[in-house]
PALUMTOR-7522 format. One record per residue (C-alpha): residue in one letter; x, y, z; residue number from 1. Coordinates in pm, whole numbers, plus 50000, padded with zeros to 5 digits. Each point is the difference from the previous one (the first is absolute). Layout:
REM residues N
pt aa = A, east = X, north = Y, up = Z, i = NUM
...
//
This chain:
REM residues 357
pt aa = M, east = 68528, north = 38950, up = 10053, i = 1
pt aa = I, east = 50290, north = 50208, up = 50126, i = 2
pt aa = E, east = 50094, north = 50092, up = 50354, i = 3
pt aa = I, east = 50300, north = 50224, up = 50076, i = 4
pt aa = D, east = 50130, north = 50039, up = 50355, i = 5
pt aa = I, east = 50256, north = 50274, up = 50052, i = 6
pt aa = L, east = 50166, north = 49895, up = 50323, i = 7
pt aa = P, east = 50126, north = 50241, up = 50266, i = 8
pt aa = A, east = 50365, north = 49922, up = 49928, i = 9
pt aa = S, east = 50150, north = 50328, up = 50127, i = 10
pt aa = S, east = 50135, north = 50062, up = 50347, i = 11
pt aa = E, east = 49960, north = 50318, up = 50204, i = 12
pt aa = K, east = 50302, north = 50156, up = 49831, i = 13
pt aa = K, east = 50068, north = 49799, up = 49684, i = 14
pt aa = G, east = 49793, north = 49936, up = 49691, i = 15
pt aa = G, east = 49933, north = 49649, up = 49874, i = 16
pt aa = D, east = 49803, north = 49837, up = 49721, i = 17
pt aa = S, east = 49808, north = 49672, up = 49990, i = 18
pt aa = V, east = 49688, north = 49906, up = 49803, i = 19
pt aa = L, east = 49801, north = 49676, up = 49992, i = 20
pt aa = I, east = 49765, north = 49931, up = 49710, i = 21
pt aa = R, east = 49770, north = 49712, up = 49929, i = 22
pt aa = I, east = 49835, north = 49941, up = 49667, i = 23
pt aa = G, east = 49746, north = 49741, up = 49894, i = 24
pt aa = D, east = 49688, north = 49826, up = 50123, i = 25
pt aa = F, east = 50003, north = 50025, up = 50379, i = 26
pt aa = N, east = 49758, north = 50057, up = 50285, i = 27
pt aa = Y, east = 50003, north = 50003, up = 50378, i = 28
pt aa = T, east = 49804, north = 49685, up = 50079, i = 29
pt aa = E, east = 50153, north = 49710, up = 49808, i = 30
pt aa = E, east = 50310, north = 49834, up = 50140, i = 31
pt aa = R, east = 50178, north = 50001, up = 49667, i = 32
pt aa = N, east = 50001, north = 50310, up = 49784, i = 33
pt aa = Q, east = 50091, north = 50002, up = 49630, i = 34
pt aa = Q, east = 50244, north = 50286, up = 50020, i = 35
pt aa = K, east = 50347, north = 50119, up = 49904, i = 36
pt aa = V, east = 50190, north = 50194, up = 50265, i = 37
pt aa = I, east = 50257, north = 50265, up = 49906, i = 38
pt aa = L, east = 50241, north = 50178, up = 50233, i = 39
pt aa = I, east = 50163, north = 50325, up = 49887, i = 40
pt aa = D, east = 50290, north = 50080, up = 50235, i = 41
pt aa = G, east = 50041, north = 49888, up = 50359, i = 42
pt aa = G, east = 50076, north = 50313, up = 50202, i = 43
pt aa = Y, east = 50241, north = 49978, up = 50292, i = 44
pt aa = Q, east = 50083, north = 49677, up = 50184, i = 45
pt aa = E, east = 49724, north = 50046, up = 50256, i = 46
pt aa = N, east = 49745, north = 49998, up = 49717, i = 47
pt aa = A, east = 50061, north = 49630, up = 49926, i = 48
pt aa = S, east = 49771, north = 49889, up = 50283, i = 49
pt aa = R, east = 49732, north = 50244, up = 49886, i = 50
pt aa = I, east = 50006, north = 49854, up = 49649, i = 51
pt aa = K, east = 49972, north = 49645, up = 50134, i = 52
pt aa = D, east = 49715, north = 50089, up = 50238, i = 53
pt aa = H, east = 49813, north = 50181, up = 49725, i = 54
pt aa = L, east = 50030, north = 49705, up = 49764, i = 55
pt aa = K, east = 49870, north = 49759, up = 50261, i = 56
pt aa = N, east = 49727, north = 50215, up = 50156, i = 57
pt aa = H, east = 49858, north = 50168, up = 49692, i = 58
pt aa = Y, east = 50107, north = 49800, up = 49695, i = 59
pt aa = Q, east = 49972, north = 49661, up = 50175, i = 60
pt aa = T, east = 50331, north = 49886, up = 49857, i = 61
pt aa = E, east = 50374, north = 49995, up = 50066, i = 62
pt aa = T, east = 50088, north = 50001, up = 49630, i = 63
pt aa = I, east = 50124, north = 50295, up = 49796, i = 64
pt aa = D, east = 49973, north = 49919, up = 49631, i = 65
pt aa = I, east = 50204, north = 50299, up = 49881, i = 66
pt aa = A, east = 50236, north = 50224, up = 50196, i = 67
pt aa = I, east = 50127, north = 50317, up = 49831, i = 68
pt aa = I, east = 50291, north = 50184, up = 50161, i = 69
pt aa = T, east = 50023, north = 50341, up = 49838, i = 70
pt aa = H, east = 50361, north = 50080, up = 50103, i = 71
pt aa = P, east = 50249, north = 49911, up = 50274, i = 72
pt aa = D, east = 49945, north = 50280, up = 50254, i = 73
pt aa = Q, east = 49954, north = 49871, up = 50354, i = 74
pt aa = D, east = 49645, north = 50138, up = 50030, i = 75
pt aa = H, east = 49894, north = 49789, up = 49702, i = 76
pt aa = I, east = 50200, north = 49677, up = 50025, i = 77
pt aa = S, east = 50083, north = 49929, up = 50366, i = 78
pt aa = G, east = 49655, north = 49874, up = 50100, i = 79
pt aa = F, east = 49991, north = 49763, up = 49702, i = 80
pt aa = N, east = 50350, north = 49875, up = 50078, i = 81
pt aa = K, east = 49888, north = 49916, up = 50353, i = 82
pt aa = L, east = 49676, north = 49843, up = 49875, i = 83
pt aa = L, east = 50204, north = 49754, up = 49794, i = 84
pt aa = D, east = 50138, north = 49858, up = 50326, i = 85
pt aa = D, east = 49650, north = 49888, up = 50102, i = 86
pt aa = T, east = 49957, north = 49649, up = 49865, i = 87
pt aa = S, east = 49622, north = 50014, up = 50044, i = 88
pt aa = V, east = 49970, north = 50273, up = 49735, i = 89
pt aa = V, east = 50023, north = 49883, up = 49638, i = 90
pt aa = V, east = 50121, north = 50243, up = 49732, i = 91
pt aa = K, east = 49955, north = 49847, up = 49655, i = 92
pt aa = K, east = 50164, north = 50264, up = 49778, i = 93
pt aa = T, east = 50217, north = 50301, up = 50082, i = 94
pt aa = Y, east = 50037, north = 50283, up = 49752, i = 95
pt aa = I, east = 50319, north = 50178, up = 50102, i = 96
pt aa = H, east = 50291, north = 50160, up = 49820, i = 97
pt aa = D, east = 50337, north = 49830, up = 50021, i = 98
pt aa = P, east = 50277, north = 50251, up = 49917, i = 99
pt aa = W, east = 50255, north = 49719, up = 49997, i = 100
pt aa = N, east = 49843, north = 49888, up = 49671, i = 101
pt aa = H, east = 50073, north = 50332, up = 49830, i = 102
pt aa = T, east = 50330, north = 50155, up = 50107, i = 103
pt aa = R, east = 50254, north = 49727, up = 50057, i = 104
pt aa = H, east = 50290, north = 50242, up = 50044, i = 105
pt aa = M, east = 49822, north = 50172, up = 50293, i = 106
pt aa = F, east = 49788, north = 49723, up = 50152, i = 107
pt aa = T, east = 50214, north = 49688, up = 49992, i = 108
pt aa = R, east = 49945, north = 49632, up = 50070, i = 109
pt aa = T, east = 50241, north = 49744, up = 50139, i = 110
pt aa = Q, east = 50111, north = 49696, up = 49800, i = 111
pt aa = D, east = 49716, north = 49792, up = 50140, i = 112
pt aa = G, east = 49745, north = 50263, up = 49895, i = 113
pt aa = R, east = 49939, north = 50167, up = 50336, i = 114
pt aa = R, east = 49939, north = 50374, up = 49995, i = 115
pt aa = T, east = 50234, north = 50237, up = 50180, i = 116
pt aa = V, east = 49986, north = 50371, up = 50084, i = 117
pt aa = K, east = 50368, north = 50036, up = 50090, i = 118
pt aa = S, east = 50076, north = 50190, up = 49682, i = 119
pt aa = L, east = 49753, north = 50276, up = 50085, i = 120
pt aa = G, east = 50149, north = 50153, up = 50311, i = 121
pt aa = N, east = 49827, north = 50088, up = 50324, i = 122
pt aa = A, east = 49758, north = 50256, up = 49853, i = 123
pt aa = F, east = 49767, north = 49732, up = 49864, i = 124
pt aa = D, east = 50060, north = 49721, up = 50249, i = 125
pt aa = Q, east = 49680, north = 50028, up = 50204, i = 126
pt aa = T, east = 49762, north = 50036, up = 49706, i = 127
pt aa = L, east = 50163, north = 49741, up = 49778, i = 128
pt aa = S, east = 50074, north = 49754, up = 50278, i = 129
pt aa = T, east = 49628, north = 49979, up = 50072, i = 130
pt aa = L, east = 49929, north = 49965, up = 49629, i = 131
pt aa = L, east = 50265, north = 49729, up = 49970, i = 132
pt aa = N, east = 49854, north = 49814, up = 50296, i = 133
pt aa = T, east = 49650, north = 50022, up = 49854, i = 134
pt aa = L, east = 50110, north = 49884, up = 49655, i = 135
pt aa = E, east = 50178, north = 49696, up = 50141, i = 136
pt aa = K, east = 49704, north = 49898, up = 50217, i = 137
pt aa = S, east = 49760, north = 50015, up = 49706, i = 138
pt aa = D, east = 50243, north = 49919, up = 49716, i = 139
pt aa = A, east = 49812, north = 49720, up = 49827, i = 140
pt aa = K, east = 49679, north = 50207, up = 49990, i = 141
pt aa = N, east = 50145, north = 50330, up = 49878, i = 142
pt aa = I, east = 49890, north = 50172, up = 49681, i = 143
pt aa = E, east = 50128, north = 50341, up = 49895, i = 144
pt aa = P, east = 49710, north = 50247, up = 49955, i = 145
pt aa = F, east = 50061, north = 50186, up = 49677, i = 146
pt aa = A, east = 49749, north = 50189, up = 49788, i = 147
pt aa = P, east = 49785, north = 49909, up = 49825, i = 148
pt aa = L, east = 49891, north = 49695, up = 50196, i = 149
pt aa = K, east = 49658, north = 49861, up = 50088, i = 150
pt aa = L, east = 50000, north = 49785, up = 50311, i = 151
pt aa = Y, east = 49839, north = 49655, up = 50009, i = 152
pt aa = G, east = 49711, north = 50085, up = 49772, i = 153
pt aa = L, east = 49880, north = 50253, up = 50257, i = 154
pt aa = N, east = 49932, north = 50358, up = 49905, i = 155
pt aa = L, east = 50318, north = 50098, up = 50179, i = 156
pt aa = H, east = 50265, north = 50161, up = 49782, i = 157
pt aa = I, east = 50361, north = 50098, up = 50055, i = 158
pt aa = I, east = 50032, north = 50323, up = 49800, i = 159
pt aa = G, east = 50339, north = 50115, up = 50130, i = 160
pt aa = P, east = 50291, north = 49984, up = 49987, i = 161
pt aa = T, east = 50109, north = 49865, up = 49664, i = 162
pt aa = P, east = 50323, north = 49794, up = 50001, i = 163
pt aa = K, east = 50198, north = 50283, up = 49837, i = 164
pt aa = F, east = 49875, north = 50267, up = 50243, i = 165
pt aa = Y, east = 50075, north = 49771, up = 50295, i = 166
pt aa = R, east = 50355, north = 49931, up = 49885, i = 167
pt aa = D, east = 50069, north = 50366, up = 49919, i = 168
pt aa = T, east = 49866, north = 50104, up = 50340, i = 169
pt aa = L, east = 50196, north = 49724, up = 50173, i = 170
pt aa = Y, east = 50325, north = 50153, up = 49882, i = 171
pt aa = K, east = 49900, north = 50329, up = 50164, i = 172
pt aa = F, east = 49884, north = 49817, up = 50312, i = 173
pt aa = S, east = 50342, north = 49839, up = 50035, i = 174
pt aa = G, east = 50177, north = 50332, up = 49952, i = 175
pt aa = M, east = 50120, north = 49910, up = 49648, i = 176
pt aa = E, east = 49868, north = 50201, up = 49710, i = 177
pt aa = G, east = 49950, north = 49787, up = 49719, i = 178
pt aa = A, east = 45776, north = 49591, up = 51163, i = 179
pt aa = E, east = 50003, north = 50183, up = 50325, i = 180
pt aa = L, east = 50209, north = 50071, up = 50305, i = 181
pt aa = S, east = 49879, north = 49854, up = 50327, i = 182
pt aa = G, east = 49968, north = 50204, up = 50317, i = 183
pt aa = P, east = 49951, north = 50368, up = 50072, i = 184
pt aa = S, east = 50159, north = 50263, up = 49778, i = 185
pt aa = N, east = 50370, north = 49966, up = 50075, i = 186
pt aa = I, east = 50056, north = 50318, up = 49802, i = 187
pt aa = Y, east = 50164, north = 50337, up = 50046, i = 188
pt aa = E, east = 49693, north = 50224, up = 49977, i = 189
pt aa = E, east = 50129, north = 50333, up = 50132, i = 190
pt aa = E, east = 50051, north = 50311, up = 49793, i = 191
pt aa = P, east = 50321, north = 49997, up = 49796, i = 192
pt aa = S, east = 50130, north = 50306, up = 50188, i = 193
pt aa = L, east = 50054, north = 49781, up = 50305, i = 194
pt aa = Y, east = 50273, north = 49808, up = 49821, i = 195
pt aa = Q, east = 50213, north = 50285, up = 49866, i = 196
pt aa = S, east = 50364, north = 49906, up = 49956, i = 197
pt aa = S, east = 50303, north = 50209, up = 49919, i = 198
pt aa = M, east = 49944, north = 49929, up = 49630, i = 199
pt aa = D, east = 49705, north = 50105, up = 49790, i = 200
pt aa = H, east = 50054, north = 49762, up = 49707, i = 201
pt aa = F, east = 50129, north = 49653, up = 49930, i = 202
pt aa = L, east = 50370, north = 49954, up = 49931, i = 203
pt aa = D, east = 50090, north = 50098, up = 49644, i = 204
pt aa = D, east = 50213, north = 49687, up = 49957, i = 205
pt aa = P, east = 49909, north = 49745, up = 50270, i = 206
pt aa = K, east = 50267, north = 49736, up = 50051, i = 207
pt aa = T, east = 50010, north = 49699, up = 50227, i = 208
pt aa = S, east = 50286, north = 49757, up = 50058, i = 209
pt aa = P, east = 50097, north = 49750, up = 49728, i = 210
pt aa = K, east = 49920, north = 49716, up = 50240, i = 211
pt aa = N, east = 49644, north = 50131, up = 50039, i = 212
pt aa = D, east = 49968, north = 50022, up = 49622, i = 213
pt aa = T, east = 50059, north = 49625, up = 49970, i = 214
pt aa = S, east = 49662, north = 49947, up = 50174, i = 215
pt aa = V, east = 49756, north = 49759, up = 49842, i = 216
pt aa = I, east = 49684, north = 50181, up = 49883, i = 217
pt aa = T, east = 49683, north = 49789, up = 49990, i = 218
pt aa = L, east = 49660, north = 50067, up = 49845, i = 219
pt aa = L, east = 49692, north = 49805, up = 50110, i = 220
pt aa = R, east = 49693, north = 50008, up = 49778, i = 221
pt aa = D, east = 49663, north = 49828, up = 49988, i = 222
pt aa = D, east = 49863, north = 49769, up = 49731, i = 223
pt aa = N, east = 49880, north = 50300, up = 49798, i = 224
pt aa = N, east = 50350, north = 50153, up = 49988, i = 225
pt aa = E, east = 49892, north = 50269, up = 50244, i = 226
pt aa = P, east = 50288, north = 50110, up = 50224, i = 227
pt aa = V, east = 49955, north = 49898, up = 50363, i = 228
pt aa = A, east = 50332, north = 50079, up = 50169, i = 229
pt aa = L, east = 50347, north = 50129, up = 49915, i = 230
pt aa = F, east = 50288, north = 49912, up = 50234, i = 231
pt aa = T, east = 50326, north = 50190, up = 49959, i = 232
pt aa = G, east = 50237, north = 49908, up = 50286, i = 233
pt aa = D, east = 50247, north = 50287, up = 50035, i = 234
pt aa = A, east = 50028, north = 50075, up = 49627, i = 235
pt aa = G, east = 50058, north = 50353, up = 49875, i = 236
pt aa = V, east = 49824, north = 50208, up = 49736, i = 237
pt aa = D, east = 50215, north = 49882, up = 49709, i = 238
pt aa = A, east = 49966, north = 49632, up = 50094, i = 239
pt aa = I, east = 49622, north = 50027, up = 50041, i = 240
pt aa = N, east = 49956, north = 50190, up = 49673, i = 241
pt aa = R, east = 50200, north = 49733, up = 49819, i = 242
pt aa = A, east = 49777, north = 49733, up = 50155, i = 243
pt aa = L, east = 49691, north = 50186, up = 49885, i = 244
pt aa = D, east = 50147, north = 50015, up = 49650, i = 245
pt aa = T, east = 50032, north = 49620, up = 50014, i = 246
pt aa = A, east = 49637, north = 49973, up = 50110, i = 247
pt aa = D, east = 49896, north = 50220, up = 49706, i = 248
pt aa = A, east = 50194, north = 49778, up = 49760, i = 249
pt aa = E, east = 49832, north = 49690, up = 50145, i = 250
pt aa = G, east = 49651, north = 50154, up = 49984, i = 251
pt aa = L, east = 49961, north = 49996, up = 50380, i = 252
pt aa = K, east = 49787, north = 50275, up = 50146, i = 253
pt aa = Y, east = 50128, north = 50184, up = 50307, i = 254
pt aa = K, east = 49844, north = 50345, up = 49976, i = 255
pt aa = G, east = 49729, north = 50035, up = 50261, i = 256
pt aa = V, east = 50137, north = 49709, up = 50206, i = 257
pt aa = Y, east = 49794, north = 49951, up = 50313, i = 258
pt aa = L, east = 50291, north = 49969, up = 50242, i = 259
pt aa = F, east = 50346, north = 50150, up = 49945, i = 260
pt aa = Q, east = 50295, north = 49951, up = 50233, i = 261
pt aa = I, east = 50183, north = 50330, up = 50041, i = 262
pt aa = P, east = 50364, north = 49888, up = 49966, i = 263
pt aa = H, east = 50262, north = 50016, up = 50274, i = 264
pt aa = H, east = 49764, north = 50086, up = 50286, i = 265
pt aa = G, east = 49890, north = 50325, up = 49835, i = 266
pt aa = S, east = 50344, north = 50149, up = 49940, i = 267
pt aa = I, east = 50004, north = 50314, up = 49786, i = 268
pt aa = K, east = 50303, north = 49854, up = 49819, i = 269
pt aa = N, east = 49790, north = 49720, up = 49848, i = 270
pt aa = I, east = 49691, north = 50173, up = 49867, i = 271
pt aa = S, east = 49894, north = 50287, up = 49776, i = 272
pt aa = E, east = 49680, north = 50181, up = 49911, i = 273
pt aa = E, east = 50029, north = 49877, up = 49642, i = 274
pt aa = L, east = 50034, north = 49637, up = 50109, i = 275
pt aa = I, east = 49696, north = 50016, up = 50229, i = 276
pt aa = N, east = 49797, north = 50159, up = 49721, i = 277
pt aa = R, east = 50116, north = 49733, up = 49756, i = 278
pt aa = I, east = 49881, north = 49724, up = 50232, i = 279
pt aa = D, east = 49693, north = 50194, up = 50121, i = 280
pt aa = P, east = 49934, north = 49764, up = 50294, i = 281
pt aa = K, east = 49665, north = 49982, up = 50174, i = 282
pt aa = N, east = 50166, north = 49925, up = 50336, i = 283
pt aa = T, east = 50357, north = 50009, up = 50125, i = 284
pt aa = Y, east = 50175, north = 49856, up = 50301, i = 285
pt aa = V, east = 50332, north = 50052, up = 50170, i = 286
pt aa = S, east = 50171, north = 49778, up = 50256, i = 287
pt aa = A, east = 50195, north = 50219, up = 50243, i = 288
pt aa = P, east = 50064, north = 50057, up = 50371, i = 289
pt aa = P, east = 49751, north = 50220, up = 50189, i = 290
pt aa = N, east = 50266, north = 50247, up = 50111, i = 291
pt aa = K, east = 50234, north = 50053, up = 49707, i = 292
pt aa = D, east = 49957, north = 50352, up = 49871, i = 293
pt aa = E, east = 50117, north = 49953, up = 49640, i = 294
pt aa = H, east = 49810, north = 49674, up = 49935, i = 295
pt aa = P, east = 49751, north = 50048, up = 49856, i = 296
pt aa = S, east = 50102, north = 50336, up = 49858, i = 297
pt aa = P, east = 49769, north = 50287, up = 50104, i = 298
pt aa = L, east = 50026, north = 50127, up = 49643, i = 299
pt aa = L, east = 49871, north = 49667, up = 49870, i = 300
pt aa = I, east = 49711, north = 50006, up = 50247, i = 301
pt aa = N, east = 49911, north = 50356, up = 49891, i = 302
pt aa = F, east = 49996, north = 49898, up = 49635, i = 303
pt aa = L, east = 49784, north = 49692, up = 50053, i = 304
pt aa = I, east = 49751, north = 50195, up = 50215, i = 305
pt aa = K, east = 49971, north = 50268, up = 49734, i = 306
pt aa = R, east = 49931, north = 49743, up = 49726, i = 307
pt aa = N, east = 49749, north = 49816, up = 50227, i = 308
pt aa = T, east = 50203, north = 49679, up = 50004, i = 309
pt aa = P, east = 49980, north = 49816, up = 50334, i = 310
pt aa = I, east = 50329, north = 49903, up = 50164, i = 311
pt aa = Y, east = 49994, north = 49718, up = 50256, i = 312
pt aa = H, east = 50281, north = 49980, up = 50255, i = 313
pt aa = V, east = 50110, north = 49651, up = 50108, i = 314
pt aa = Q, east = 50190, north = 50037, up = 50327, i = 315
pt aa = D, east = 50155, north = 49771, up = 50260, i = 316
pt aa = T, east = 49671, north = 49874, up = 50148, i = 317
pt aa = N, east = 49743, north = 50046, up = 49724, i = 318
pt aa = G, east = 49948, north = 49877, up = 49647, i = 319
pt aa = I, east = 49739, north = 50007, up = 49729, i = 320
pt aa = V, east = 49819, north = 49735, up = 49800, i = 321
pt aa = F, east = 49867, north = 50031, up = 49647, i = 322
pt aa = Y, east = 49719, north = 49774, up = 49876, i = 323
pt aa = H, east = 49920, north = 49939, up = 49635, i = 324
pt aa = G, east = 49695, north = 49781, up = 49940, i = 325
pt aa = T, east = 50029, north = 49816, up = 50332, i = 326
pt aa = P, east = 49779, north = 49938, up = 50301, i = 327
pt aa = N, east = 50065, north = 50201, up = 50315, i = 328
pt aa = R, east = 50262, north = 49852, up = 50226, i = 329
pt aa = R, east = 49876, north = 49771, up = 50276, i = 330
pt aa = P, east = 49895, north = 50149, up = 50337, i = 331
pt aa = G, east = 50284, north = 50085, up = 50235, i = 332
pt aa = W, east = 50220, north = 50161, up = 49735, i = 333
pt aa = G, east = 49941, north = 50345, up = 49868, i = 334
pt aa = A, east = 49966, north = 50361, up = 50097, i = 335
pt aa = A, east = 50070, north = 50113, up = 50353, i = 336
pt aa = P, east = 49911, north = 50341, up = 50148, i = 337
pt aa = T, east = 50187, north = 50283, up = 49837, i = 338
pt aa = A, east = 50279, north = 50181, up = 50179, i = 339
pt aa = P, east = 50191, north = 50323, up = 49930, i = 340
pt aa = R, east = 50353, north = 49975, up = 49869, i = 341
pt aa = R, east = 50278, north = 50125, up = 50226, i = 342
pt aa = D, east = 50215, north = 50260, up = 49830, i = 343
pt aa = R, east = 50304, north = 50206, up = 50087, i = 344
pt aa = V, east = 49945, north = 50271, up = 49737, i = 345
pt aa = R, east = 49793, north = 50239, up = 50215, i = 346
pt aa = R, east = 49722, north = 49741, up = 50002, i = 347
pt aa = L, east = 49891, north = 50116, up = 49656, i = 348
pt aa = K, east = 49949, north = 49652, up = 49855, i = 349
pt aa = K, east = 49693, north = 49816, up = 50113, i = 350
pt aa = L, east = 49945, north = 49644, up = 49884, i = 351
pt aa = M, east = 49703, north = 49770, up = 50029, i = 352
pt aa = S, east = 50132, north = 49648, up = 50037, i = 353
pt aa = W, east = 49864, north = 49657, up = 50069, i = 354
pt aa = I, east = 50182, north = 49720, up = 50170, i = 355
pt aa = F, east = 50044, north = 49636, up = 49909, i = 356
pt aa = R, east = 49844, north = 49763, up = 50251, i = 357
//
């Protein structure tokens, strides 16, 4: 059984990502479930309490078996960093990249082994200081997530990045070149003409930041090797295509995946028509603020509507849950009445959403 909860980790103005997954033999009546709990990203600091409450109220545990931090942006790592301060929450293993292990001349350590960011200058201080803090809190439990890697005997696979791609991208990052969805249809269902943008095609050469391209890319499949979910962090087109090449080499199916995370909150710089067609997802989701015009991209929405691919929008107060071979969640948790999405773009976008209780 698989249950995927995409938490409302965004704020009113800023995007955020956080996903809780549980896999195994669980139900909603027994006190002890036979389950493994996975966290992918922690959102902003304020999301830490939401993660803890969700674990306790819906998974009946305060243990996270595997935490995966895709990359060190604040909207992915800050909530997890804060969660580590809560002694009642147990995190058994943390899959997180440690740049200090790869580029000694840029990311240095002191004589006693402590990491330092002093050599990097102010431009990276906020991002890497949070990463440093997180690494030191979880040091003994850290594992670097490089492809190809299967986690804990579960059907959860790291398919990107490879060690070489990570190191090559890290140089650029540093500035040195060298089932079913629960609830009502939380879908954009309007005519594509309502979402016209200034462009009429995807970018010819979409590029995201090197830091985004270091994102961990994770594929979840079922026991029959059928693809269940593909999580991409903020990775760009090149990084995702390389990950899919790794999946091909490993014999892991991804085409027709049931749930695909549109990377980087639906930014046009991280996606292409060719990449969507290569993955051919049955459903997509994007985590983004309700009032940020460019996220998700109107052009992306147009394209998905035209190809009849649902896109679900996870905002600051609503999330979605995906069930795969599980019982329905216990009473008191589930779909709430739908509500229209507020929008600043001439009220052209209408969204059906449901709210966590």
